[in-house]
Residue frames relative to the residue before (quaternion, step in Angstrom):
aa qw qx qy qz dx dy dz
N 1.0000 0.0000 0.0000 0.0000 0.00 0.00 0.00
T 0.5700 0.6017 -0.3751 0.4150 3.56 1.27 -0.16
G 0.4955 -0.6352 0.4455 0.3905 3.57 1.14 -0.61
I 0.5522 0.5489 -0.4074 0.4773 3.58 1.26 0.38
Y 0.0887 -0.8180 0.5681 -0.0129 3.55 -0.70 1.15
N 0.6785 -0.4564 0.3744 0.4373 3.57 -1.31 0.28
N 0.8382 0.1852 -0.1860 0.4780 3.55 -1.07 0.88
D 0.4046 0.6779 -0.5040 0.3504 3.63 1.18 0.34
L 0.3813 -0.6471 0.6013 0.2726 3.50 -1.32 0.43
L 0.1489 -0.8130 0.5610 0.0457 3.57 -0.57 1.17
I 0.2184 -0.7544 0.6079 0.1169 3.56 -0.88 1.00
V 0.0649 -0.8019 0.5933 -0.0256 3.56 -0.67 1.19
D 0.2096 -0.7734 0.5902 0.0979 3.56 -0.81 1.07
R 0.2427 -0.8021 0.5341 0.1118 3.55 -0.50 1.22
S 0.6142 0.5713 -0.3523 0.4151 3.62 1.22 -0.18
I 0.5939 0.5736 -0.3612 0.4333 3.59 1.26 -0.27
N 0.3601 -0.6832 0.5880 0.2402 3.57 -1.04 0.79
A 0.4026 -0.7441 0.4850 0.2214 3.55 -0.59 1.18
K 0.0879 -0.7687 0.6319 0.0464 3.53 -1.14 0.76
S 0.6906 -0.4702 0.3433 0.4292 3.55 -1.26 0.37
G 0.7447 0.3533 -0.2971 0.4821 3.56 -0.88 1.02
D 0.5812 0.5839 -0.3742 0.4259 3.60 1.21 -0.37
V 0.3743 -0.6471 0.6049 0.2744 3.55 -1.25 0.52
V 0.0432 -0.8378 0.5424 -0.0450 3.54 -0.59 1.19
V 0.3434 -0.6302 0.6389 0.2770 3.49 -1.39 0.33
A 0.0222 -0.8053 0.5914 -0.0348 3.55 -0.64 1.15
I 0.2383 -0.7211 0.6286 0.1673 3.53 -1.25 0.55
L 0.0704 -0.7988 0.5971 -0.0210 3.54 -0.60 1.23
D 0.8145 -0.1806 0.0605 0.5481 3.56 -0.37 1.27
G 0.7747 -0.3839 0.1701 0.4728 3.57 0.90 1.01
E 0.6661 0.4779 -0.3009 0.4872 3.62 1.25 -0.10
F 0.3730 -0.7333 0.5285 0.2093 3.58 -0.87 1.02
T 0.0594 0.7655 -0.6402 0.0245 3.55 -1.20 0.66
L 0.2502 -0.7396 0.6077 0.1457 3.54 -1.24 0.54
K 0.2255 0.7723 -0.5525 0.2176 3.57 -0.41 1.25
R 0.5440 -0.5795 0.4879 0.3607 3.56 -1.36 0.12
L 0.3581 -0.7245 0.5544 0.1988 3.58 -0.92 0.98
I 0.0558 -0.7961 0.6021 -0.0217 3.55 -0.82 1.09
K 0.1381 -0.7580 0.6308 0.0924 3.57 -1.01 0.84
D 0.0160 -0.7799 0.6243 -0.0423 3.54 -0.82 1.11
N 0.7875 -0.0820 -0.0306 0.6100 3.56 -0.32 1.29
K 0.7752 -0.2853 0.2145 0.5211 3.62 -0.49 -1.11
N 0.6135 0.5599 -0.3417 0.4397 3.61 1.28 0.03
Y 0.2624 -0.7414 0.5981 0.1540 3.54 -1.22 0.64
Y 0.0831 -0.7769 0.6241 0.0063 3.50 -1.15 0.83
L 0.2683 -0.6916 0.6296 0.2311 3.53 -1.37 0.19
K 0.0451 -0.8091 0.5853 -0.0277 3.54 -0.89 0.98
A 0.3716 -0.6885 0.5788 0.2299 3.54 -0.99 0.89
D 0.4886 -0.6571 0.4807 0.3138 3.58 -1.08 0.62
K 0.5973 0.4971 -0.3708 0.5086 3.59 1.25 -0.25
E 0.4867 -0.7190 0.4259 0.2545 3.56 -0.80 1.04
D 0.5899 0.6200 -0.3604 0.3711 3.62 1.18 -0.43
Y 0.6793 0.4979 -0.2823 0.4593 3.59 1.20 -0.36
P 0.4683 -0.6891 0.4690 0.2931 3.59 -0.96 0.81
I 0.5385 -0.5827 0.4966 0.3520 3.55 -1.28 0.43
I 0.2917 -0.7535 0.5678 0.1574 3.56 -0.99 0.87
D 0.2509 -0.7548 0.5930 0.1253 3.56 -0.71 1.15
L 0.3758 -0.7692 0.4724 0.2096 3.59 -0.48 1.18
C 0.5600 0.6087 -0.3836 0.4108 3.61 1.21 -0.36
E 0.6267 0.5668 -0.3288 0.4216 3.59 1.21 -0.40
Y 0.6792 0.4737 -0.2810 0.4852 3.60 1.26 -0.11
N 0.5040 -0.6533 0.4814 0.2957 3.55 -1.16 0.69
E 0.8034 0.1054 -0.0264 0.5855 3.57 0.97 -0.88
V 0.0117 0.7815 -0.6211 0.0579 3.55 -0.73 1.13
I 0.0060 0.7755 -0.6302 0.0387 3.55 -0.81 1.09
I 0.2210 -0.7152 0.6437 0.1589 3.57 -0.86 0.95
W 0.2695 -0.8347 0.4691 0.1024 3.52 -0.12 1.40
G 0.7729 -0.2366 0.1728 0.5629 3.58 1.07 -0.71
V 0.4397 -0.6677 0.5411 0.2606 3.53 -1.38 0.20
A 0.3919 -0.7051 0.5425 0.2342 3.57 -0.86 1.01
I 0.0904 -0.8309 0.5485 0.0219 3.58 -0.74 1.06
Y 0.7932 0.0754 -0.0530 0.6019 3.61 1.20 -0.43
S 0.1117 -0.7356 0.6621 0.0899 3.50 -1.28 0.59
I 0.1534 -0.8051 0.5711 0.0469 3.56 -0.67 1.13
H 0.2233 -0.7872 0.5680 0.0885 3.56 -0.76 1.14
K 0.4269 -0.6646 0.5479 0.2755 3.53 -1.13 0.69
L 0.3481 -0.7425 0.5360 0.2007 3.57 -0.98 0.86
C-alpha cells in the first residue's frame, strides 16, 4: 500500500532523522527490514502497510538501528 513493489529501485536517505510515519530501513539484531516507523506514546514500532503482517515492537530487540528513510521508489516501465 506504500507504492513500493518487487524489483523497484529504492532511494534511501541516510542523512534524514526518521520521524513517525516515515518508511524506514531498519536493522533489527543484524537483520534488515523495510517498514513504517510508528510512535505510540513513548514507544516506537515498525508496521508494514500490508495488514497481514504483525507490528514489530522495537523494545523486543537488543540492537535497533534506523539505517535511513526511504524517499523515492522507482518502477521499471
